DOVEXLO-658853 format. One line per 2 residues: their letters; for each residue x, y, z of N, C-alpha, C, CB. Coordinates in pm, whole numbers, plus 50000, padded with zeros to 5 digits. Each point is the difference from the previous one (the first is absolute). Glycine has a CB too. Example, Ala and Ser with C-alpha at 12.3 -4.5 7.8 and 13.67 -1.06 7.14 Angstrom:
% residues 2
as) 51319:49431:50780:49911:50119:50000:50090:50120:50000:49811:49883:50125; 50154:50222:49803:50082:50119:50006:49923:50109:50073:50118:49937:49785
END
This chain:
% residues 86
mk) 50082:49883:50000:49917:50117:50003:50086:50126:49995:49825:49872:50128; 50291:50116:49942:50090:50120:49999:50049:50029:49864:50071:49952:50228
ka) 49955:49945:49691:50047:50019:49864:49897:50074:49919:50136:49794:50016; 49738:50166:49998:49893:50067:49926:49987:50143:50042:49882:49786:49978
ly) 50136:50239:50152:49997:50135:50050:50114:50086:49944:49891:49913:50208; 50225:50030:49783:50108:50072:49942:49979:50032:49854:50145:49891:50162
ll) 49796:50017:49762:49975:50026:49865:49890:50103:49984:50077:49772:49945; 49834:50233:50152:49892:50100:49998:50056:50138:50023:49838:49831:50083
ll) 50261:50180:50005:50054:50132:50037:50114:50043:49903:49939:49953:50245; 50108:49963:49669:50110:50032:49910:49973:50125:49917:50054:49759:49992
pf) 49825:50252:49945:49978:50124:49920:50005:50123:50081:49864:49872:49850; 50091:50124:50275:50003:50114:50086:50145:50038:50031:49777:49934:50098
al) 50310:49964:49927:50137:50026:50032:50071:50068:49879:49999:49801:50160; 49967:50146:49723:50061:50056:49876:49952:50144:49979:50012:49767:49894
fa) 49864:50257:50135:49940:50135:49981:50064:50092:50102:49777:49908:49914; 50245:50048:50208:50055:50085:50102:50149:50029:49978:49831:49908:50156
ad) 50237:49997:49768:50142:50023:49975:50023:50105:49891:50045:49764:50069; 49857:50267:49850:50014:50094:49895:49992:50145:50059:49899:49830:49833
dt) 50208:50248:50146:49999:50138:50061:49911:50090:49926:50229:49971:50077; 49743:50002:49797:49917:50094:49918:49852:49966:50013:50190:50029:49835
av) 49777:49864:50231:49858:49957:50011:49922:50093:50094:50069:49758:49959; 49801:50249:50012:49914:50079:50087:49986:49927:50132:49876:50096:49802
tv) 50125:49980:50304:49992:49940:50135:49860:49945:50018:50175:50159:50096; 49821:49724:49963:49874:49929:50025:49956:50032:50143:50059:49811:49834
dk) 49814:50210:50183:49945:50025:50133:50024:49874:50086:49822:50163:49906; 50245:49855:50204:50036:49888:50088:49882:49929:50055:50202:50118:50057
aq) 49691:49957:49976:49882:49937:50057:49932:49914:49896:49970:50192:50158; 50027:49854:49715:49935:49927:49893:50077:49874:49971:49911:50213:49903
le) 50221:49799:50096:50088:49885:49978:49984:49897:50111:50162:50149:49880; 49835:49896:50239:49983:49906:50117:49863:49930:49991:50150:50148:50148
kh) 49747:49927:49818:49865:49938:49986:49999:49899:49894:49896:50204:50078; 50170:49817:49806:50001:49908:49892:50079:49878:50038:49976:50185:49840
vq) 50134:49828:50233:50082:49888:50046:49921:49917:50096:50209:50131:49969; 49714:49931:50123:49925:49924:50096:49888:49923:49930:50056:50168:50179
eq) 49881:49891:49722:49894:49929:49925:50058:49874:49932:49879:50221:49960; 50237:49792:49980:50063:49892:49927:50042:49888:50101:50081:50165:49818
ik) 49965:49880:50296:50041:49897:50102:49876:49923:50045:50194:50145:50081; 49691:49920:49938:49876:49931:50035:49958:49905:49890:49932:50196:50138
re) 50086:49842:49737:49962:49910:49890:50092:49880:49998:49912:50193:49866; 50219:49826:50159:50089:49887:50007:49969:49907:50116:50171:50142:49894
en) 49797:49916:50220:49959:49914:50114:49876:49922:49969:50101:50161:50156; 49800:49899:49771:49881:49929:49964:50032:49881:49909:49871:50213:50024
fa) 50216:49809:49876:50038:49895:49910:50075:49889:50075:50011:50168:49813; 50073:49867:50279:50078:49902:50074:49908:49917:50091:50201:50155:49992
rt) 49698:49913:50064:49909:49931:50092:49903:49907:49921:50016:50197:50164; 49924:49850:49733:49902:49922:49930:50056:49906:49897:49849:50182:50041
qt) 50275:49847:49912:50067:49924:49898:49909:49985:49875:50133:49875:50180; 49797:50231:49789:49917:50004:49878:50063:50098:49902:49788:49942:50130
fl) 50229:50013:49748:50058:50083:49898:49904:49999:49878:50240:49951:50084; 49761:50158:49844:49911:50008:49889:50036:49901:49889:49963:50237:50058
qg) 49936:49699:49891:50016:49905:49889:49945:50063:49870:49982:49800:50161; 50033:50137:49733:49956:50054:49871:49850:50030:49998:50184:49873:49890
dd) 49737:50044:50177:49854:50024:50000:49961:50116:50086:49966:49763:49961; 50123:50288:50121:49968:50114:50089:50012:50133:49932:50078:49866:50189
yn) 49984:50140:49691:50020:50122:49933:49883:50024:49898:50255:49974:50034; 49703:50149:49955:49895:50035:49906:50065:50082:49885:49819:50000:50187
ls) 50199:49932:49702:50065:50062:49887:49905:50038:49887:50199:49870:50060; 49667:50134:49972:49902:50026:49898:50014:50139:49939:49849:49844:50118
eh) 50202:50253:49956:50016:50134:49951:50107:50011:49896:49922:50080:50217; 50166:49821:49778:50112:50004:49900:49971:49910:49878:50163:50044:50189
qv) 49717:49901:49802:49972:49918:49884:49971:50087:49880:49912:49820:50147; 50122:50132:49734:49980:50068:49875:49882:49946:49929:50239:50043:49986
dp) 49676:50042:49966:49881:49953:49924:50050:49962:49856:49832:50155:50137; 50140:49725:49821:50047:49954:49865:49945:50088:49887:50012:49765:50088
nd) 49874:50300:49935:49947:50088:49895:50078:50128:49981:49781:49907:50048; 50292:50133:50057:50080:50118:49993:50127:49978:49922:49905:50069:50215
ln) 50136:49807:49769:50127:49971:49928:49994:50036:49852:50041:49817:50162; 49836:50186:49780:49989:50034:49862:50033:50145:49973:49832:49823:49978
sv) 50149:50263:50124:50029:50141:49981:50142:50043:50027:49770:50035:50057; 50311:49869:49981:50144:50034:50025:50074:50008:49870:49994:49886:50223
kv) 50079:50224:49760:50076:50023:49880:50130:49920:50010:49897:50231:49969; 50135:49690:49929:50120:49921:49998:50090:50055:49892:49877:49796:50084
dp) 50244:50245:49949:50091:50054:49902:50054:49885:49916:50060:50196:50151; 49955:49827:49719:50063:49893:49917:50147:49982:50035:49839:50051:49814
pe) 50208:49826:50176:50141:49980:50030:50093:50067:49901:49936:49788:50103; 50176:50258:49944:50102:50063:49914:50102:49900:49959:49965:50218:50112
ye) 50028:49728:49766:50090:49900:49958:50125:50056:49934:49806:49853:49976; 50198:50279:50002:50116:50054:49936:50099:50053:50106:49860:50058:49796
fn) 50182:49851:50287:50091:50035:50106:50140:49979:49944:49835:49937:50186; 50241:50170:49803:50137:49989:49940:50099:50066:50094:49909:50003:49762
md) 50189:49923:50282:50101:50054:50093:50136:50019:49932:49879:49887:50190; 50126:50115:49675:50123:50010:49931:50072:50132:50031:49904:49854:49823
dv) 50022:50253:50194:50059:50133:50026:50060:50007:50141:49832:50104:49841; 50129:49810:50248:50050:49997:50136:50151:49960:50002:49764:49942:50082
yd) 50269:49963:49826:50132:49945:50001:50096:50081:49910:49899:49774:50047; 50055:50331:49892:50095:50077:49913:50091:50091:50078:49834:49991:49821
END
């Protein structure tokens, strides 16, 4: 669990190491970290992880009727690199 926590905090450490980065509100950062720790504890306690059936990907489906309106560029078969080697 500590390893997962370190991986979770790695982006914040990298962000804090950058001198040109905008300063992050410490209270907001602490709140976010505490929320993530609670989520990790929940996963460790219940040992339940999301499976493929748990995800709802219906909003990313493509309507097959819309594929007819997609413009397809013709392939360019006249690809010549002779001038590159001159």
